[in-house]
N, C-alpha and C positions, 0 to 999 in steps of 0.2 A: 559528592557526585551521586546522583540517583539514577542508577542504571535502568531500573524499571520505568522511571519517568521518561527517560530518553527513548527507550524502546516503545513506550506508549505513544509518544510524539511521532515516532517513525511510522507506527501503525496508522495513526490518523492521517499523516501525509500520504501514505500509500493509498488509503481509502479515498482521500480527496482526489488524487490523480486518477484512480479508477473511475470515480463518479464523473469527472470532467470528460474523460475519454468515452465513457458510455453515452454521455449526452451528445458528443460529437458524432458518434456512430449513429445514434437514433435520429439525428437530423438528416441523414442521408435518405431515409425512407419517409421523412415527414412531408405533410401536405404543402408546406410553405416553401418547398424546394424550388429555387429559381434556377434558370439555365446557367448562370454564372457561378453558382455555389458548387463547391466540390470538397470532398473529404478524402484524403488518401487512406484507404482502408489498411494498407500495409503499414503505414506509419502508426495508425491507431492500434493495430494489433501488437506492434512492438511496444507501444505505450502500455497496453494491457498486460503484456508479459512482464514488462519492467515493474509495474506496480505489484504484480503477483510475487515476483522475486523479492521486492522490498518488503512486502508484507510477511512472507515466509522467513526472511532473514531477521526482521525485528521480532517476530514471534519466537524464533530460536534464541535470540538474545534475552528476551524476557524469561524464557524457560531456564536458561543457564544462570541468569541472575537470581532467580528464585531458588534454584538448587544451591548456589553458592551461599545465599543468605541462610538457608536451612542448615547447611553444613557448618557455617560459622556459629549458629545457635547451638548446634550439637556439641561443638568444641567447648563452648562457654558453659554448657550445662554440666 
């Protein structure tokens, strides 16, 4: 099991969610806005906060995994 790889995948997923949400928000002010188009800014803000939390959590996992790996190497040395 590669913990760093799993954390990296989680970071990429969080970044993808953030990018999709940012595009949705950008469409609100876009010139091609038609009267029927709408974006719930509160939903998009929740999505941004969720992606931020996911990113921070996965970054923490990567940090802990790196420390665990270093400690294991120290024990073996």
